[in-house]
C-alpha positions in Angstrom: 144.9 112.5 4.3 141.2 113.2 4.3 139.4 114.0 1.0 138.5 117.6 1.5 137.6 119.9 -1.5 136.9 123.7 -1.7 133.3 124.2 -2.7 133.3 128.1 -2.7 135.0 131.1 -1.3 133.3 134.6 -1.0 134.8 137.9 0.1 132.7 140.8 1.4 132.5 143.6 3.8 130.8 141.6 6.5 129.5 138.1 7.3 126.3 137.7 9.2 125.1 134.4 10.8 121.4 134.6 11.6 119.8 133.1 14.7 118.5 130.5 15.3 118.8 128.7 11.9 122.4 129.6 11.2 121.9 131.0 7.7 124.9 132.9 6.5 125.0 136.2 4.5 128.0 137.8 2.9 127.4 141.6 2.7 128.9 143.7 -0.2 130.7 140.9 -2.1 133.9 142.1 -3.7 136.9 140.8 -5.6 138.5 144.2 -6.2 139.2 146.7 -3.5 140.4 150.3 -4.2 142.3 152.7 -2.0 143.3 156.4 -2.4 146.7 155.6 -0.9 149.0 152.9 0.1 149.7 151.4 2.6 146.0 151.0 3.0 144.2 149.9 6.1 141.0 148.1 5.1 138.5 148.5 8.0 136.5 145.3 7.7 136.8 142.2 5.5 134.9 139.0 5.8 135.7 135.7 4.0 133.4 132.7 3.8 134.9 129.4 2.8 132.7 126.3 2.1 134.4 122.9 2.0 133.0 119.4 1.4 134.5 116.0 2.0 135.1 113.2 4.4 133.2 113.3 7.7 135.5 114.5 10.6 136.9 117.4 12.5 139.6 119.4 10.8 141.9 122.5 11.4 141.2 125.1 8.8 143.6 128.0 8.2 142.9 131.1 6.0 145.8 133.4 5.2 145.8 136.6 3.1 149.2 136.6 1.4 150.8 139.0 -1.1 151.2 137.2 -4.4 154.2 139.4 -5.2 156.4 138.8 -2.2 154.5 136.0 -0.3 154.2 138.2 2.8 151.4 137.1 5.1 149.0 140.0 5.8 146.4 138.3 8.0 145.6 134.9 9.4 142.5 133.1 10.8 142.4 129.6 12.2 139.6 127.4 13.5 138.1 123.9 13.7 135.4 122.8 11.3 133.4 119.7 11.6 131.9 117.9 8.5 129.0 115.8 9.7 127.6 114.9 6.2 129.9 114.3 3.2 127.6 116.0 0.7 126.7 119.0 2.9 130.2 120.0 4.1 130.7 123.0 6.3 131.4 126.7 6.4 134.4 128.6 7.8 133.8 132.3 8.3 136.6 134.7 9.1 136.1 138.4 10.0 139.2 140.6 9.6 139.4 144.1 11.1 141.9 146.7 10.0 143.7 144.6 7.4 147.0 146.3 6.4 147.6 146.2 2.6 151.1 147.6 2.0 150.7 148.2 -1.7 148.5 147.6 -4.7 148.5 144.1 -6.2 147.0 140.6 -5.8 146.5 139.0 -2.4 146.0 135.3 -2.3 143.3 133.8 -0.1 145.2 130.7 0.9 142.9 128.1 2.5 144.3 125.0 4.0 142.6 122.1 5.9 144.9 120.0 8.1 147.8 121.5 6.1 146.5 120.6 2.7 146.2 123.7 0.5 142.8 124.0 -1.3 143.2 127.3 -3.1 145.3 128.5 -6.0 147.0 132.0 -5.9 146.2 132.5 -9.6 142.5 132.1 -9.1 141.6 132.8 -5.4 142.7 136.3 -4.7 141.6 139.9 -3.9 142.9 142.6 -6.3 143.9 145.8 -4.6 144.0 148.9 -6.9 144.6 152.6 -6.5 141.3 154.6 -6.6 
């Protein structure tokens, strides 16, 4: 198994990748989302994951999972390529109309080639009534 580590994870309303230099911006960074009612349909959610590690191409998966009942709410998958061990790479996922059935914590489960890099007690979004 490759030596891949999570460098950072950011959640916001939107992710913008600028042209031509590829700089990434996360707009309206959040860790708590409120809703007047549940189930709630969150219109736009962007997650930026940065990993570092061994040079190579890997399959990255990001799942939003209810901590309480382990139900998967949303999933994004894609390939990442690490060309330089120290620089790593970014994986950006844009979710539209994410259905949150009830208030609670939702784990941002990140795995690379099947190896889980996040912890549900640390890497989560907190959904609360407004």
